[in-house]
N, CA, C and O atoms as CSV, one atom per row, in Angstrom:
chain,resi,resn,atom,element,x,y,z
A,1,MET,N,N,125.987,86.442,79.138
A,1,MET,CA,C,126.896,87.296,79.873
A,1,MET,C,C,127.308,88.459,78.991
A,1,MET,O,O,127.490,88.314,77.782
A,2,GLY,N,N,127.450,89.612,79.621
A,2,GLY,CA,C,127.891,90.778,78.881
A,2,GLY,C,C,129.387,90.728,78.609
A,2,GLY,O,O,130.115,89.936,79.209
A,3,SER,N,N,129.833,91.580,77.702
A,3,SER,CA,C,131.248,91.568,77.334
A,3,SER,C,C,132.132,92.000,78.499
A,3,SER,O,O,133.249,91.501,78.636
A,4,GLU,N,N,131.651,92.928,79.350
A,4,GLU,CA,C,132.439,93.352,80.501
A,4,GLU,C,C,132.601,92.210,81.494
A,4,GLU,O,O,133.675,92.026,82.067
A,5,THR,N,N,131.541,91.450,81.693
A,5,THR,CA,C,131.596,90.320,82.614
A,5,THR,C,C,132.545,89.256,82.089
A,5,THR,O,O,133.361,88.716,82.837
A,6,LEU,N,N,132.436,88.958,80.807
A,6,LEU,CA,C,133.342,87.968,80.219
A,6,LEU,C,C,134.791,88.422,80.274
A,6,LEU,O,O,135.690,87.616,80.514
A,7,ASP,N,N,135.019,89.710,80.051
A,7,ASP,CA,C,136.379,90.244,80.109
A,7,ASP,C,C,136.944,90.130,81.522
A,7,ASP,O,O,138.112,89.780,81.692
A,8,ALA,N,N,136.137,90.418,82.528
A,8,ALA,CA,C,136.586,90.300,83.919
A,8,ALA,C,C,136.927,88.861,84.260
A,8,ALA,O,O,137.947,88.595,84.897
A,9,ILE,N,N,136.077,87.927,83.838
A,9,ILE,CA,C,136.328,86.513,84.106
A,9,ILE,C,C,137.586,86.047,83.384
A,9,ILE,O,O,138.391,85.305,83.946
A,10,GLU,N,N,137.751,86.481,82.148
A,10,GLU,CA,C,138.931,86.091,81.367
A,10,GLU,C,C,140.220,86.637,81.998
A,10,GLU,O,O,141.228,85.932,82.050
A,11,THR,N,N,140.195,87.868,82.469
A,11,THR,CA,C,141.365,88.458,83.127
A,11,THR,C,C,141.709,87.687,84.397
A,11,THR,O,O,142.873,87.369,84.643
A,12,ALA,N,N,140.690,87.389,85.201
A,12,ALA,CA,C,140.914,86.625,86.432
A,12,ALA,C,C,141.459,85.234,86.109
A,12,ALA,O,O,142.331,84.731,86.817
A,13,ARG,N,N,140.956,84.620,85.059
A,13,ARG,CA,C,141.429,83.291,84.663
A,13,ARG,C,C,142.901,83.324,84.252
A,13,ARG,O,O,143.667,82.427,84.605
A,14,ARG,N,N,143.297,84.365,83.501
A,14,ARG,CA,C,144.707,84.482,83.089
A,14,ARG,C,C,145.629,84.634,84.299
A,14,ARG,O,O,146.702,84.032,84.351
A,15,VAL,N,N,145.202,85.443,85.270
A,15,VAL,CA,C,146.011,85.641,86.472
A,15,VAL,C,C,146.125,84.332,87.249
A,15,VAL,O,O,147.215,83.958,87.682
A,16,LEU,N,N,145.010,83.640,87.425
A,16,LEU,CA,C,145.041,82.372,88.160
A,16,LEU,C,C,145.891,81.320,87.440
A,16,LEU,O,O,146.613,80.554,88.079
A,17,ARG,N,N,145.801,81.290,86.122
A,17,ARG,CA,C,146.596,80.332,85.347
A,17,ARG,C,C,148.091,80.620,85.512
A,17,ARG,O,O,148.885,79.693,85.675
A,18,ALA,N,N,148.477,81.895,85.470
A,18,ALA,CA,C,149.890,82.260,85.639
A,18,ALA,C,C,150.376,81.895,87.042
A,18,ALA,O,O,151.478,81.372,87.203
A,19,LEU,N,N,149.556,82.170,88.049
A,19,LEU,CA,C,149.949,81.839,89.414
A,19,LEU,C,C,150.069,80.336,89.615
A,19,LEU,O,O,150.970,79.873,90.315
A,20,ALA,N,N,149.167,79.568,89.007
A,20,ALA,CA,C,149.223,78.109,89.123
A,20,ALA,C,C,150.468,77.546,88.451
A,20,ALA,O,O,151.006,76.529,88.891
A,21,ALA,N,N,150.929,78.199,87.389
A,21,ALA,CA,C,152.131,77.759,86.673
A,21,ALA,C,C,153.403,78.330,87.316
A,21,ALA,O,O,154.503,78.169,86.787
A,22,LYS,N,N,153.237,79.001,88.468
A,22,LYS,CA,C,154.369,79.598,89.202
A,22,LYS,C,C,155.068,80.692,88.404
A,22,LYS,O,O,156.283,80.862,88.505
A,23,HIS,N,N,154.285,81.444,87.599
A,23,HIS,CA,C,154.796,82.586,86.843
A,23,HIS,C,C,154.162,83.847,87.400
A,23,HIS,O,O,153.121,83.800,88.055
A,24,ASP,N,N,154.803,84.973,87.130
A,24,ASP,CA,C,154.193,86.251,87.484
A,24,ASP,C,C,153.148,86.598,86.427
A,24,ASP,O,O,153.425,86.520,85.230
A,25,PRO,N,N,151.943,86.981,86.866
A,25,PRO,CA,C,150.924,87.382,85.892
A,25,PRO,C,C,151.316,88.696,85.223
A,25,PRO,O,O,152.133,89.455,85.744
A,26,HIS,N,N,150.730,88.944,84.084
A,26,HIS,CA,C,151.003,90.183,83.343
A,26,HIS,C,C,150.562,91.367,84.200
A,26,HIS,O,O,149.454,91.354,84.736
A,27,PRO,N,N,151.413,92.399,84.342
A,27,PRO,CA,C,151.056,93.558,85.189
A,27,PRO,C,C,149.759,94.251,84.778
A,27,PRO,O,O,149.046,94.771,85.635
A,28,ALA,N,N,149.443,94.268,83.491
A,28,ALA,CA,C,148.187,94.899,83.046
A,28,ALA,C,C,146.980,94.123,83.571
A,28,ALA,O,O,145.966,94.723,83.927
A,29,ASP,N,N,147.084,92.793,83.621
A,29,ASP,CA,C,145.983,91.987,84.156
A,29,ASP,C,C,145.805,92.231,85.648
A,29,ASP,O,O,144.681,92.338,86.138
A,30,VAL,N,N,146.922,92.320,86.369
A,30,VAL,CA,C,146.855,92.575,87.812
A,30,VAL,C,C,146.226,93.940,88.072
A,30,VAL,O,O,145.373,94.075,88.949
A,31,GLU,N,N,146.641,94.943,87.320
A,31,GLU,CA,C,146.086,96.288,87.485
A,31,GLU,C,C,144.598,96.309,87.167
A,31,GLU,O,O,143.826,96.974,87.858
A,32,ARG,N,N,144.193,95.591,86.133
A,32,ARG,CA,C,142.773,95.526,85.767
A,32,ARG,C,C,141.944,94.907,86.884
A,32,ARG,O,O,140.864,95.405,87.202
A,33,LEU,N,N,142.440,93.822,87.486
A,33,LEU,CA,C,141.717,93.201,88.594
A,33,LEU,C,C,141.561,94.171,89.756
A,33,LEU,O,O,140.499,94.242,90.375
A,34,ARG,N,N,142.616,94.914,90.048
A,34,ARG,CA,C,142.548,95.870,91.157
A,34,ARG,C,C,141.576,97.006,90.862
A,34,ARG,O,O,140.939,97.526,91.778
A,35,ARG,N,N,141.452,97.396,89.595
A,35,ARG,CA,C,140.490,98.433,89.221
A,35,ARG,C,C,139.059,97.908,89.232
A,35,ARG,O,O,138.122,98.663,89.495
A,36,LEU,N,N,138.884,96.620,88.949
A,36,LEU,CA,C,137.541,96.036,88.936
A,36,LEU,C,C,136.943,95.946,90.340
A,36,LEU,O,O,135.732,96.085,90.511
A,37,ALA,N,N,137.791,95.714,91.341
A,37,ALA,CA,C,137.300,95.554,92.710
A,37,ALA,C,C,138.197,96.319,93.673
A,37,ALA,O,O,138.976,95.703,94.401
A,38,PRO,N,N,138.107,97.655,93.695
A,38,PRO,CA,C,138.994,98.449,94.557
A,38,PRO,C,C,138.970,98.063,96.042
A,38,PRO,O,O,140.026,98.071,96.674
A,39,PRO,N,N,137.800,97.723,96.629
A,39,PRO,CA,C,137.828,97.358,98.049
A,39,PRO,C,C,138.617,96.069,98.322
A,39,PRO,O,O,139.059,95.842,99.448
A,40,LEU,N,N,138.791,95.240,97.315
A,40,LEU,CA,C,139.492,93.963,97.484
A,40,LEU,C,C,140.936,94.017,96.999
A,40,LEU,O,O,141.625,92.996,97.010
A,41,ALA,N,N,141.405,95.178,96.577
A,41,ALA,CA,C,142.722,95.310,95.949
A,41,ALA,C,C,143.868,94.876,96.856
A,41,ALA,O,O,144.928,94.501,96.355
A,42,GLN,N,N,143.690,94.913,98.168
A,42,GLN,CA,C,144.763,94.547,99.079
A,42,GLN,C,C,144.892,93.032,99.282
A,42,GLN,O,O,145.850,92.581,99.909
A,43,LEU,N,N,143.961,92.256,98.772
A,43,LEU,CA,C,144.018,90.797,98.906
A,43,LEU,C,C,145.176,90.227,98.091
A,43,LEU,O,O,145.624,90.853,97.130
A,44,PRO,N,N,145.662,89.043,98.468
A,44,PRO,CA,C,146.653,88.368,97.620
A,44,PRO,C,C,146.054,88.124,96.232
A,44,PRO,O,O,144.838,87.996,96.086
A,45,LEU,N,N,146.911,88.061,95.226
A,45,LEU,CA,C,146.432,87.967,93.830
A,45,LEU,C,C,145.503,86.792,93.586
A,45,LEU,O,O,144.505,86.938,92.881
A,46,ASP,N,N,145.805,85.635,94.149
A,46,ASP,CA,C,144.940,84.479,93.899
A,46,ASP,C,C,143.544,84.691,94.467
A,46,ASP,O,O,142.556,84.334,93.827
A,47,GLU,N,N,143.451,85.270,95.664
A,47,GLU,CA,C,142.146,85.540,96.264
A,47,GLU,C,C,141.414,86.649,95.495
A,47,GLU,O,O,140.206,86.570,95.271
A,48,LEU,N,N,142.163,87.676,95.101
A,48,LEU,CA,C,141.558,88.775,94.337
A,48,LEU,C,C,140.956,88.256,93.036
A,48,LEU,O,O,139.821,88.594,92.698
A,49,ALA,N,N,141.703,87.444,92.311
A,49,ALA,CA,C,141.213,86.900,91.037
A,49,ALA,C,C,139.979,86.030,91.265
A,49,ALA,O,O,139.015,86.107,90.502
A,50,ALA,N,N,140.006,85.212,92.302
A,50,ALA,CA,C,138.859,84.340,92.584
A,50,ALA,C,C,137.626,85.171,92.943
A,50,ALA,O,O,136.523,84.867,92.487
A,51,LYS,N,N,137.801,86.214,93.752
A,51,LYS,CA,C,136.666,87.066,94.141
A,51,LYS,C,C,136.094,87.818,92.942
A,51,LYS,O,O,134.876,87.923,92.794
A,52,VAL,N,N,136.972,88.339,92.089
A,52,VAL,CA,C,136.497,89.053,90.897
A,52,VAL,C,C,135.696,88.107,90.014
A,52,VAL,O,O,134.657,88.485,89.472
A,53,MET,N,N,136.176,86.881,89.869
A,53,MET,CA,C,135.463,85.904,89.049
A,53,MET,C,C,134.092,85.590,89.659
A,53,MET,O,O,133.095,85.523,88.940
A,54,GLN,N,N,134.041,85.400,90.971
A,54,GLN,CA,C,132.765,85.123,91.637
A,54,GLN,C,C,131.788,86.295,91.484
A,54,GLN,O,O,130.612,86.099,91.180
A,55,LEU,N,N,132.290,87.506,91.697
A,55,LEU,CA,C,131.426,88.684,91.578
A,55,LEU,C,C,130.890,88.844,90.165
A,55,LEU,O,O,129.714,89.158,89.978
A,56,ALA,N,N,131.742,88.632,89.172
A,56,ALA,CA,C,131.301,88.756,87.778
A,56,ALA,C,C,130.216,87.729,87.462
A,56,ALA,O,O,129.245,88.043,86.774
A,57,GLN,N,N,130.375,86.521,87.955
A,57,GLN,CA,C,129.368,85.488,87.704
A,57,GLN,C,C,128.069,85.803,88.433
A,57,GLN,O,O,126.986,85.563,87.899
A,58,MET,N,N,128.167,86.343,89.659
A,58,MET,CA,C,126.954,86.701,90.399
A,58,MET,C,C,126.207,87.836,89.709
A,58,MET,O,O,124.979,87.812,89.622
A,59,ILE,N,N,126.942,88.825,89.220
A,59,ILE,CA,C,126.313,89.945,88.521
A,59,ILE,C,C,125.627,89.462,87.259
A,59,ILE,O,O,124.512,89.880,86.947
A,60,SER,N,N,126.299,88.581,86.537
A,60,SER,CA,C,125.720,88.045,85.310
A,60,SER,C,C,124.453,87.252,85.610
A,60,SER,O,O,123.456,87.387,84.901
A,61,ALA,N,N,124.482,86.432,86.648
A,61,ALA,CA,C,123.308,85.639,87.015
A,61,ALA,C,C,122.158,86.543,87.453
A,61,ALA,O,O,120.999,86.265,87.142
A,62,ALA,N,N,122.469,87.618,88.170
A,62,ALA,CA,C,121.423,88.544,88.610
A,62,ALA,C,C,120.790,89.248,87.423
A,62,ALA,O,O,119.574,89.436,87.396
A,63,LYS,N,N,121.592,89.642,86.439
A,63,LYS,CA,C,121.039,90.299,85.249
A,63,LYS,C,C,120.122,89.358,84.489
A,63,LYS,O,O,119.065,89.775,84.014
A,64,ILE,N,N,120.504,88.111,84.368
A,64,ILE,CA,C,119.681,87.127,83.663
A,64,ILE,C,C,118.381,86.912,84.416
A,64,ILE,O,O,117.315,86.835,83.806
A,65,ASP,N,N,118.459,86.811,85.761
A,65,ASP,CA,C,117.276,86.585,86.577
A,65,ASP,C,C,116.333,87.784,86.498
A,65,ASP,O,O,115.117,87.614,86.410
A,66,ILE,N,N,116.884,88.977,86.529
A,66,ILE,CA,C,116.054,90.182,86.432
A,66,ILE,C,C,115.350,90.211,85.080
A,66,ILE,O,O,114.170,90.551,85.003
A,67,GLY,N,N,116.061,89.860,84.023
A,67,GLY,CA,C,115.462,89.836,82.693
A,67,GLY,C,C,114.313,88.854,82.595
A,67,GLY,O,O,113.282,89.158,81.995
A,68,ARG,N,N,114.479,87.692,83.172
A,68,ARG,CA,C,113.403,86.683,83.144
A,68,ARG,C,C,112.193,87.162,83.927
A,68,ARG,O,O,111.059,87.031,83.466
A,69,ASN,N,N,112.434,87.726,85.133
A,69,ASN,CA,C,111.318,88.197,85.958
A,69,ASN,C,C,110.586,89.348,85.295
A,69,ASN,O,O,109.364,89.448,85.406
A,70,ALA,N,N,111.302,90.205,84.617
A,70,ALA,CA,C,110.660,91.334,83.951
A,70,ALA,C,C,109.704,90.843,82.869
A,70,ALA,O,O,108.646,91.436,82.660
A,71,LEU,N,N,110.068,89.779,82.190
A,71,LEU,CA,C,109.200,89.266,81.137
A,71,LEU,C,C,107.976,88.557,81.689
A,71,LEU,O,O,106.906,88.626,81.084
A,72,THR,N,N,108.104,87.877,82.822
A,72,THR,CA,C,106.988,87.088,83.331
A,72,THR,C,C,106.087,87.863,84.268
A,72,THR,O,O,104.903,87.541,84.364
A,73,ASP,N,N,106.597,88.882,84.972
A,73,ASP,CA,C,105.802,89.563,85.982
A,73,ASP,C,C,105.112,90.831,85.493
A,73,ASP,O,O,104.301,91.400,86.223
A,74,VAL,N,N,105.404,91.279,84.304
A,74,VAL,CA,C,104.855,92.547,83.836
A,74,VAL,C,C,103.334,92.519,83.810
A,74,VAL,O,O,102.703,93.524,84.137
A,75,THR,N,N,102.744,91.428,83.441
A,75,THR,CA,C,101.288,91.385,83.333
A,75,THR,C,C,100.597,91.358,84.682
A,75,THR,O,O,99.407,91.664,84.760
A,76,SER,N,N,101.308,90.998,85.757
A,76,SER,CA,C,100.661,90.906,87.061
A,76,SER,C,C,100.880,92.138,87.925
A,76,SER,O,O,100.446,92.159,89.077
A,77,ILE,N,N,101.540,93.165,87.403
A,77,ILE,CA,C,101.820,94.361,88.189
A,77,ILE,C,C,100.740,95.406,87.936
A,77,ILE,O,O,100.389,95.695,86.792
A,78,LYS,N,N,100.221,95.967,89.026
A,78,LYS,CA,C,99.246,97.044,88.919
A,78,LYS,C,C,99.901,98.306,89.455
A,78,LYS,O,O,100.492,98.295,90.535
A,79,VAL,N,N,99.799,99.371,88.716
A,79,VAL,CA,C,100.386,100.628,89.146
A,79,VAL,C,C,99.345,101.372,89.968
A,79,VAL,O,O,98.246,101.648,89.487
A,80,GLY,N,N,99.694,101.697,91.207
A,80,GLY,CA,C,98.797,102.440,92.083
A,80,GLY,C,C,99.421,103.747,92.495
A,80,GLY,O,O,100.502,104.105,92.027
A,81,ARG,N,N,98.750,104.455,93.363
A,81,ARG,CA,C,99.264,105.744,93.825
A,81,ARG,C,C,100.552,105.589,94.623
A,81,ARG,O,O,101.411,106.469,94.579
A,82,CYS,N,N,100.696,104.511,95.334
A,82,CYS,CA,C,101.860,104.319,96.203
A,82,CYS,C,C,102.986,103.563,95.516
A,82,CYS,O,O,103.977,103.230,96.166
A,83,GLY,N,N,102.870,103.291,94.260
A,83,GLY,CA,C,103.929,102.571,93.570
A,83,GLY,C,C,103.386,101.321,92.917
A,83,GLY,O,O,102.199,101.231,92.604
A,84,LEU,N,N,104.256,100.368,92.717
A,84,LEU,CA,C,103.847,99.136,92.056
A,84,LEU,C,C,103.326,98.138,93.068
A,84,LEU,O,O,103.935,97.914,94.114
A,85,ARG,N,N,102.199,97.546,92.745
A,85,ARG,CA,C,101.638,96.489,93.584
A,85,ARG,C,C,101.400,95.269,92.719
A,85,ARG,O,O,100.997,95.382,91.562
A,86,ARG,N,N,101.649,94.116,93.282
A,86,ARG,CA,C,101.448,92.879,92.528
A,86,ARG,C,C,99.976,92.467,92.508
A,86,ARG,O,O,99.499,91.925,91.511
A,87,THR,N,N,99.270,92.715,93.579
A,87,THR,CA,C,97.857,92.351,93.612
A,87,THR,C,C,97.046,93.584,93.992
A,87,THR,O,O,97.493,94.383,94.815
A,88,PRO,N,N,95.872,93.751,93.415
A,88,PRO,CA,C,95.058,94.922,93.757
A,88,PRO,C,C,94.520,94.814,95.175
A,88,PRO,O,O,94.273,93.715,95.673
A,89,LEU,N,N,94.341,95.955,95.819
A,89,LEU,CA,C,93.761,95.981,97.158
A,89,LEU,C,C,92.270,95.712,97.060
A,89,LEU,O,O,91.632,96.090,96.077
A,90,PRO,N,N,91.707,95.057,98.080
A,90,PRO,CA,C,90.255,94.881,98.067
A,90,PRO,C,C,89.571,96.243,98.196
A,90,PRO,O,O,90.121,97.170,98.790
A,91,LYS,N,N,88.379,96.350,97.638
A,91,LYS,CA,C,87.661,97.633,97.667
A,91,LYS,C,C,87.405,98.041,99.106
A,91,LYS,O,O,86.977,97.241,99.938
A,92,GLY,N,N,87.676,99.291,99.368
A,92,GLY,CA,C,87.417,99.835,100.693
A,92,GLY,C,C,88.595,99.724,101.643
A,92,GLY,O,O,88.610,100.409,102.665
A,93,ALA,N,N,89.552,98.916,101.357
A,93,ALA,CA,C,90.693,98.757,102.256
A,93,ALA,C,C,91.698,99.861,101.994
A,93,ALA,O,O,92.247,99.960,100.897
A,94,ASN,N,N,91.939,100.682,102.990
A,94,ASN,CA,C,92.918,101.769,102.918
A,94,ASN,C,C,92.668,102.718,101.748
A,94,ASN,O,O,93.616,103.267,101.187
A,95,GLN,N,N,91.428,102.915,101.382
A,95,GLN,CA,C,91.113,103.832,100.294
A,95,GLN,C,C,90.098,104.847,100.777
A,95,GLN,O,O,89.190,104.530,101.545
A,96,LEU,N,N,90.269,106.062,100.314
A,96,LEU,CA,C,89.294,107.089,100.639
A,96,LEU,C,C,88.021,106.845,99.840
A,96,LEU,O,O,88.064,106.395,98.695
A,97,SER,N,N,86.897,107.149,100.461
A,97,SER,CA,C,85.650,106.982,99.708
A,97,SER,C,C,85.526,108.123,98.710
A,97,SER,O,O,85.897,109.258,99.007
A,98,ARG,N,N,85.019,107.828,97.561
A,98,ARG,CA,C,84.848,108.812,96.499
A,98,ARG,C,C,83.400,108.814,96.052
A,98,ARG,O,O,82.715,107.792,96.048
A,99,SER,N,N,82.972,109.985,95.683
A,99,SER,CA,C,81.623,110.039,95.142
A,99,SER,C,C,81.685,109.593,93.694
A,99,SER,O,O,82.665,109.864,93.000
A,100,PRO,N,N,80.652,108.917,93.235
A,100,PRO,CA,C,80.682,108.445,91.844
A,100,PRO,C,C,80.699,109.637,90.898
A,100,PRO,O,O,80.082,110.667,91.168
A,101,ARG,N,N,81.404,109.488,89.799
A,101,ARG,CA,C,81.484,110.544,88.794
A,101,ARG,C,C,80.161,110.657,88.045
A,101,ARG,O,O,79.494,109.662,87.765
A,102,ILE,N,N,79.817,111.857,87.741
A,102,ILE,CA,C,78.602,112.098,86.977
A,102,ILE,C,C,79.009,112.175,85.515
A,102,ILE,O,O,79.895,112.944,85.140
A,103,ARG,N,N,78.353,111.371,84.702
A,103,ARG,CA,C,78.664,111.357,83.274
A,103,ARG,C,C,77.884,112.438,82.584
A,103,ARG,O,O,76.689,112.608,82.823
A,104,ARG,N,N,78.553,113.160,81.738
A,104,ARG,CA,C,77.872,114.190,80.946
A,104,ARG,C,C,77.361,113.569,79.665
A,104,ARG,O,O,78.017,112.736,79.039
A,105,LYS,N,N,76.172,114.002,79.298
A,105,LYS,CA,C,75.570,113.473,78.069
A,105,LYS,C,C,75.669,114.452,76.970
A,105,LYS,O,O,75.215,114.180,75.858
C-alpha cells in the first residue's frame, strides 16, 4: 500500500475509534476525510470514515493487481496498428494485401 492509502486508512480508523468511544473526533481528521472524498462529505461521520477506508483499500488492491498483470502479460501483447492486441490476427483477416518487398542487393 502506498503512503497516501495508509494515511487515509489511518485517518478513517482514528475517526471511527473516537466515535466508538463516544468522543468527538479531531477536527483535522474530519476535514481530511471530507477532502479525501468530496462527493461523500455530506454523509454521517461513521459512514464517511467507513467509505473512505473501503475506497482506499480498493484502490490499493487495484494498484497491486495492475502491477501483477503488467509483469505477467507484457510478453503476450502484440502492438498493432489499431493498438494493443493480446493475440495476433490470422493472416488475411481484416488486413490489406501487400506486395512483397523487393530486397536490394
